[in-house]
C-alpha positions as CSV (number, residue, x, y, z in Angstrom):
1,X,149.7,116.1,160.0
2,X,152.3,116.1,162.8
3,X,155.1,115.7,160.3
4,X,153.9,118.8,158.3
5,X,153.8,120.8,161.5
6,X,157.4,119.9,162.2
7,X,158.5,120.8,158.7
8,X,156.7,124.1,158.8
9,X,158.2,124.9,162.2
10,X,161.7,124.1,160.9
11,X,161.2,126.3,157.8
12,X,160.2,129.2,160.0
13,X,163.2,128.7,162.2
14,X,165.7,128.5,159.3
15,X,164.1,131.4,157.4
16,X,164.4,133.6,160.5
17,X,168.0,132.6,160.9
18,X,168.8,133.5,157.3
19,X,167.3,137.0,157.7
20,X,169.5,137.5,160.7
21,X,172.5,136.1,158.9
22,X,172.1,138.6,156.1
23,X,171.9,141.5,158.5
24,X,174.9,140.2,160.4
25,X,176.9,139.9,157.2
26,X,176.2,143.5,156.3
27,X,177.1,144.6,159.9
28,X,180.3,142.6,159.7
29,X,181.3,144.0,156.4
30,X,180.8,147.5,157.8
31,X,182.8,146.7,160.9
32,X,185.7,145.4,158.8
33,X,185.5,148.5,156.6
34,X,185.7,150.8,159.7
35,X,188.6,148.7,161.1
36,X,190.5,149.3,157.8
37,X,189.8,153.0,157.9
38,X,191.0,153.2,161.5
39,X,194.2,151.4,160.7
40,X,194.9,153.8,157.8
41,X,194.2,156.8,159.9
42,X,196.2,155.6,162.8
43,X,199.2,154.9,160.5
44,X,199.0,158.4,159.1
45,X,198.6,159.9,162.6
46,X,201.7,158.1,163.8
47,X,203.6,159.4,160.9
48,X,202.4,162.9,161.6
49,X,203.2,162.5,165.3
50,X,206.7,161.2,164.5
51,X,207.4,164.3,162.5
52,X,206.9,166.3,165.7
53,X,204.8,168.9,163.8
54,X,201.7,170.2,165.6
55,X,199.0,171.0,163.2
56,X,195.2,171.3,162.8
57,X,195.3,168.4,160.3
58,X,196.9,166.2,163.0
59,X,194.0,167.1,165.3
60,X,191.4,166.5,162.5
61,X,192.9,163.0,161.9
62,X,192.5,162.2,165.6
63,X,188.9,163.6,165.5
64,X,188.1,161.4,162.5
65,X,189.5,158.3,164.3
66,X,187.3,159.1,167.3
67,X,184.2,159.5,165.1
68,X,184.9,156.3,163.2
69,X,185.7,154.3,166.4
70,X,182.4,155.5,167.9
71,X,180.6,154.3,164.8
72,X,182.4,151.0,165.0
73,X,181.3,150.6,168.6
74,X,177.7,151.2,167.5
75,X,178.0,148.6,164.8
76,X,179.3,146.1,167.3
77,X,176.4,146.9,169.6
78,X,174.0,146.1,166.7
79,X,175.9,142.9,166.0
80,X,175.6,141.9,169.6
81,X,171.9,142.6,169.6
82,X,171.5,140.5,166.5
83,X,173.4,137.7,168.1
84,X,171.3,138.0,171.2
85,X,168.2,137.5,169.0
86,X,169.8,134.5,167.3
87,X,170.8,133.0,170.6
88,X,167.3,133.5,171.9
89,X,165.7,131.9,168.8
90,X,168.2,129.1,168.8
91,X,167.4,128.4,172.5
92,X,163.7,128.3,171.6
93,X,164.4,126.1,168.6
94,X,166.4,123.7,170.8
95,X,163.7,123.5,173.4
96,X,161.0,123.0,170.7
97,X,163.0,120.4,168.8
98,X,163.8,118.6,172.0
99,X,160.1,118.5,172.9
100,X,159.2,117.3,169.4
101,X,161.9,114.6,169.7
102,X,160.7,113.4,173.1
103,X,157.1,113.2,171.7
104,X,158.3,111.3,168.6
105,X,160.2,108.9,170.8
106,X,157.3,108.3,173.1
107,X,155.0,107.6,170.1
108,X,157.6,105.4,168.5
109,X,158.0,103.4,171.8
110,X,154.3,102.8,171.8
111,X,154.4,101.5,168.3
112,X,157.3,99.3,169.1
113,X,155.4,97.9,172.1
114,X,152.3,97.3,170.0
115,X,154.4,95.7,167.3
116,X,156.1,93.4,169.8
117,X,152.8,92.2,171.2
118,X,151.5,91.5,167.7
119,X,154.7,90.3,166.1
120,X,153.6,86.7,165.4
121,X,152.0,86.0,162.0
122,X,149.3,84.0,163.9
123,X,148.2,87.1,165.8
124,X,148.1,89.2,162.6
125,X,146.1,86.5,160.7
126,X,143.7,86.3,163.6
127,X,143.3,90.1,163.5
128,X,142.4,89.9,159.8
129,X,140.1,86.8,160.0
130,X,138.2,88.2,162.9
131,X,136.7,90.8,160.6
132,X,133.0,90.8,160.0
133,X,133.2,90.8,156.3
134,X,135.7,90.9,153.4
135,X,135.7,94.7,153.2
136,X,136.7,95.0,156.9
137,X,139.3,92.3,156.5
138,X,140.8,94.2,153.6
139,X,140.9,97.4,155.6
140,X,142.6,95.6,158.5
141,X,145.2,94.2,156.1
142,X,145.9,97.7,154.7
143,X,146.1,99.0,158.3
144,X,148.8,96.5,159.2
145,X,150.8,97.5,156.1
146,X,150.4,101.2,156.7
147,X,151.3,100.7,160.4
148,X,154.6,99.2,159.3
149,X,155.3,102.0,156.9
150,X,154.3,104.7,159.4
151,X,156.7,103.1,162.0
152,X,159.6,103.4,159.5
153,X,158.6,107.0,158.7
154,X,158.5,107.8,162.4
155,X,162.0,106.4,162.8
156,X,163.2,108.7,159.9
157,X,161.4,111.7,161.6
158,X,163.3,110.9,164.8
159,X,166.6,110.7,163.1
160,X,166.0,113.9,161.1
161,X,164.9,115.8,164.2
162,X,168.0,114.6,166.1
163,X,170.2,116.0,163.2
164,X,168.3,119.3,163.3
165,X,168.7,119.5,167.0
166,X,172.5,118.9,166.7
167,X,172.7,121.6,164.0
168,X,170.9,124.2,166.1
169,X,173.1,123.3,169.2
170,X,176.2,123.9,167.0
171,X,174.8,127.2,165.7
172,X,174.0,128.2,169.3
173,X,177.5,127.5,170.5
174,X,179.0,129.3,167.5
175,X,176.7,132.4,168.2
176,X,177.9,132.5,171.8
177,X,181.5,132.3,170.9
178,X,181.0,135.1,168.3
179,X,179.2,137.2,170.9
180,X,182.1,136.7,173.3
181,X,184.6,137.7,170.7
182,X,182.6,140.8,169.8
183,X,182.3,141.9,173.4
184,X,186.1,141.6,173.8
185,X,186.5,143.7,170.7
186,X,184.0,146.2,172.0
187,X,185.8,146.5,175.3
188,X,189.0,147.0,173.5
189,X,187.5,149.7,171.3
190,X,186.0,151.5,174.2
191,X,189.3,151.5,176.0
192,X,191.1,152.9,172.9
193,X,188.3,155.5,172.4
194,X,188.9,156.8,176.0
195,X,192.6,156.9,175.4
196,X,192.1,158.8,172.1
197,X,189.8,161.3,173.7
198,X,192.4,162.0,176.4
199,X,195.0,162.3,173.6
200,X,192.7,164.8,171.8
201,X,192.3,166.9,175.0
202,X,196.1,166.9,175.4
203,X,196.6,167.7,171.7
204,X,194.3,170.7,172.0
205,X,196.2,171.8,175.1
206,X,199.6,171.4,173.3
207,X,198.3,173.3,170.3
208,X,197.0,176.1,172.4
209,X,200.6,176.6,173.5
210,X,201.4,177.3,169.8
211,X,198.5,179.5,169.3
212,X,200.2,181.7,166.8
213,X,201.2,178.8,164.6
214,X,197.8,177.2,164.9
215,X,196.0,180.5,164.0
216,X,198.2,181.0,161.1
217,X,197.5,177.5,159.8
218,X,193.8,178.0,160.4
219,X,193.9,181.3,158.6
220,X,195.8,180.0,155.6
221,X,193.4,177.0,155.4
222,X,190.3,179.2,155.6
223,X,191.7,181.6,153.0
224,X,192.3,178.7,150.6
225,X,188.9,177.2,151.2
226,X,187.2,180.5,150.7
227,X,189.1,181.2,147.5
228,X,188.2,177.7,146.3
229,X,184.5,178.1,147.1
230,X,184.4,181.5,145.3
231,X,186.0,179.9,142.2
232,X,183.6,177.0,142.2
233,X,180.6,179.3,142.6
234,X,181.8,181.6,139.9
235,X,182.4,178.6,137.5
236,X,178.9,177.3,138.2
237,X,177.3,180.7,137.7
238,X,179.2,181.2,134.4
239,X,178.1,177.8,133.2
240,X,174.5,178.5,134.1
241,X,174.5,181.9,132.4
242,X,176.2,180.4,129.3
243,X,173.6,177.6,129.1
244,X,170.8,180.2,129.4
245,X,172.4,182.3,126.7
246,X,172.7,179.4,124.3
247,X,169.2,178.2,125.0
248,X,167.8,181.7,124.3
249,X,169.8,182.0,121.1
250,X,168.7,178.6,119.9
251,X,165.1,179.5,120.6
252,X,165.4,182.8,118.7
253,X,167.2,181.1,115.8
254,X,164.4,178.5,115.7
255,X,161.8,181.2,115.6
256,X,163.7,183.1,112.9
257,X,164.0,180.0,110.7
258,X,160.3,179.2,111.2
259,X,159.3,182.7,110.2
260,X,161.5,182.8,107.1
261,X,160.2,179.4,106.0
262,X,156.6,180.5,106.6
263,X,157.1,183.7,104.6
264,X,158.6,181.8,101.7
265,X,155.6,179.4,101.7
266,X,153.1,182.4,102.2
267,X,151.6,181.0,105.3
268,X,151.2,181.9,109.0
269,X,154.2,181.5,111.2
270,X,154.3,178.3,113.3
271,X,156.7,178.5,116.2
272,X,158.6,175.1,116.7
273,X,157.7,173.4,120.0
274,X,161.1,173.7,121.8
275,X,161.8,174.2,125.5
276,X,161.5,178.0,126.1
277,X,164.2,179.5,128.3
278,X,163.4,182.8,129.9
279,X,165.1,185.0,132.6
280,X,162.7,183.4,135.1
281,X,163.6,179.8,134.2
282,X,165.1,177.7,137.0
283,X,168.7,176.7,137.0
284,X,167.6,173.1,136.5
285,X,165.6,174.0,133.3
286,X,168.5,175.9,132.0
287,X,171.1,173.3,132.6
288,X,168.9,170.5,131.2
289,X,167.8,172.5,128.1
290,X,169.6,170.2,125.7
291,X,168.9,166.4,125.3
292,X,172.5,165.6,126.1
293,X,172.5,167.6,129.3
294,X,169.2,166.1,130.4
295,X,170.5,162.6,129.8
296,X,173.7,163.3,131.8
297,X,171.6,164.6,134.6
298,X,169.3,161.6,134.6
299,X,172.2,159.2,134.5
300,X,174.1,161.0,137.2
301,X,171.0,161.0,139.5
302,X,170.4,157.3,138.7
303,X,173.8,156.4,140.1
304,X,173.2,158.2,143.4
305,X,174.9,156.1,146.2
306,X,176.9,154.1,143.6
307,X,179.4,156.7,142.2
308,X,183.0,155.8,142.4
309,X,185.3,157.7,144.8
310,X,187.6,160.4,143.4
311,X,190.5,158.4,144.9
312,X,190.9,154.6,145.0
313,X,192.1,154.6,148.6
314,X,190.7,157.3,150.9
315,X,189.0,158.1,154.2
316,X,186.8,161.1,154.9
317,X,188.3,163.1,157.7
318,X,186.0,166.2,157.4
319,X,182.4,165.7,156.6
320,X,179.8,167.9,154.9
321,X,178.0,170.7,156.7
322,X,178.4,172.6,160.0
323,X,181.3,171.7,162.3
324,X,183.3,173.2,165.1
325,X,187.1,173.8,165.2
326,X,189.2,172.8,168.2
327,X,188.8,176.5,169.3
328,X,185.0,175.9,169.3
329,X,184.6,178.2,166.3
330,X,181.6,177.3,164.1
331,X,182.4,176.6,160.5
332,X,180.8,175.0,157.5
333,X,182.1,172.6,154.8
334,X,180.4,172.6,151.4
335,X,182.1,169.2,150.6
336,X,184.2,166.5,152.1
337,X,187.9,166.2,152.8
338,X,189.4,162.8,151.8
339,X,192.7,161.7,153.1
340,X,194.6,159.5,150.7
341,X,198.2,158.3,149.9
342,X,200.9,160.7,148.8
343,X,200.9,161.2,145.0
344,X,197.6,159.4,144.6
345,X,195.7,159.9,141.3
346,X,192.5,161.8,141.4
347,X,189.7,160.8,139.0
348,X,186.4,162.0,137.7
349,X,183.5,160.3,139.4
350,X,181.3,160.5,136.3
351,X,181.4,161.4,132.6
352,X,181.2,165.1,131.8
353,X,182.9,168.2,130.6
354,X,185.7,170.2,132.3
355,X,184.4,173.7,132.8
356,X,187.3,175.1,134.9
357,X,190.9,174.5,135.8
358,X,192.4,177.0,138.1
359,X,195.5,177.5,140.4
360,X,194.3,178.3,143.9
361,X,197.1,179.3,146.2
362,X,199.6,176.9,144.8
363,X,197.4,174.0,144.1
364,X,194.9,173.2,141.4
365,X,191.1,173.1,141.2
366,X,189.2,171.2,138.5
367,X,185.4,171.6,138.1
368,X,183.4,169.2,135.9
369,X,179.8,169.5,134.7
370,X,177.5,166.5,134.5
371,X,174.3,168.0,133.2
372,X,172.8,169.9,136.0
373,X,175.3,168.5,138.4
374,X,178.9,169.7,139.1
375,X,181.8,168.1,140.8
376,X,184.8,170.0,142.1
377,X,188.3,168.5,142.9
378,X,190.7,170.8,144.7
379,X,194.1,170.6,146.4
380,X,195.7,168.9,143.4
381,X,199.5,169.0,142.8
382,X,199.1,168.6,139.0
383,X,196.3,168.2,136.5
384,X,196.0,166.2,133.3
385,X,192.9,167.8,131.8
386,X,192.0,171.2,130.4
387,X,188.9,173.4,130.1
388,X,186.4,172.1,127.5
389,X,187.7,168.6,127.6
390,X,185.3,165.7,127.8
391,X,186.1,163.1,130.5
392,X,184.8,159.7,131.2
393,X,184.0,157.9,134.5
394,X,187.2,157.1,136.5
395,X,189.4,159.0,134.1
396,X,192.5,160.5,135.9
397,X,192.3,164.3,136.1
398,X,195.4,164.9,138.3
399,X,197.3,164.0,141.4
400,X,196.8,165.0,145.0
401,X,199.1,167.6,146.6
402,X,201.1,167.2,149.8
403,X,201.0,169.9,152.4
404,X,204.6,171.2,152.8
405,X,204.0,172.1,156.4
406,X,202.1,169.1,157.8
407,X,202.8,166.4,155.1
408,X,199.1,165.8,154.8
409,X,197.6,164.5,151.5
410,X,193.9,165.5,151.3
411,X,191.6,165.9,148.4
412,X,188.8,168.3,148.8
413,X,185.7,167.1,146.9
414,X,182.5,169.1,146.4
415,X,179.3,168.2,144.6
416,X,176.7,170.7,143.5
417,X,173.2,170.4,142.1
418,X,173.0,173.6,140.1
419,X,174.4,176.2,142.5
420,X,173.4,174.3,145.6
421,X,176.1,172.1,147.4
422,X,174.9,168.7,148.4
423,X,176.5,166.0,150.7
424,X,178.9,164.0,148.4
425,X,179.0,161.1,150.9
426,X,175.4,160.3,150.1
427,X,176.2,159.9,146.4
428,X,179.4,157.9,146.6
429,X,179.4,154.1,146.8
430,X,180.3,152.5,150.1
431,X,184.1,152.6,150.3
């Protein structure tokens, strides 16, 4: 019974450790990913700084680094908390195993003493022959045999517990070393974060001295973003109306064919059971009116959080939703801005049909329909697809453009459900 309790205890300890290990592995993976993103952003920031060109993009890069570094510090905090829990559990395990070991040794010492006192064959025979009857003598004989076996098992338990104790002590030392390294990394990140915030403040001050240049850059950027958003909205609206028109025509044609067939057979008209599209039908109903569109929508939704990125090497430097410019002006992004390498290929994140290719202020926009979902890729230097073309997942649709003023290479990526923009980051796979 005591052995079973020990085994159960050890199983609980190791199960708990495995749960923490899995969580720690995920946190470490995320920390490594953030470190890579920071290295890439820092390299690009240094290149921009070396060009001596003050720009909003340069400041956005710095802001993105600060945001990622703050997230990395939070991840490290979570890792430290996990390690604290592991260290606490390991300490408890060591104390419990030590207690179990002491108890086993004490019991084993008692058995050794008993065996020593009764080591002679004469004493064992006397113990057996002193029985009242044959049944009791047999039980005493079995007892002596079981006692010897139990003593051997106790020795094995002691050896096993000593090994488990050694393993837990090694794990404890490893956790303490890992925690020490994490705390050093955290302190380094905090110091760098403080320096970058000071650099950001200085950069804002420097840019304010070039207010005209900054305002012009901001004005040009906002103009391009507005034109891109208008074109995306128009393309989506046209697609919805075209889908509505086709669905209505198909319904009318089905009714006409049914009426003609009924007249020829001299019977009452039976309207085929098809999806009826009216002026009050929702965009979702319109866009999913055909089996192919419904399948695409379902497949696209089923891959939420697992869709490939539009570039193979990129970092989000401007997220989705409301944000504030360095001049504290409130703005809103309907997608995400992804920094990538110069000349990088841009690819479709899912199969679909190209519904629009348009030149927007010197760069290209490509809009692809995936059932009731739409993806838009803008700031492309060149395109390799055309309107009406079917594309497959990860198919190259163009290359990213490089800003002639700042040297920045950003892909603007938007995702719509019907005519409503949604956060693309929630749909993309972890980078």
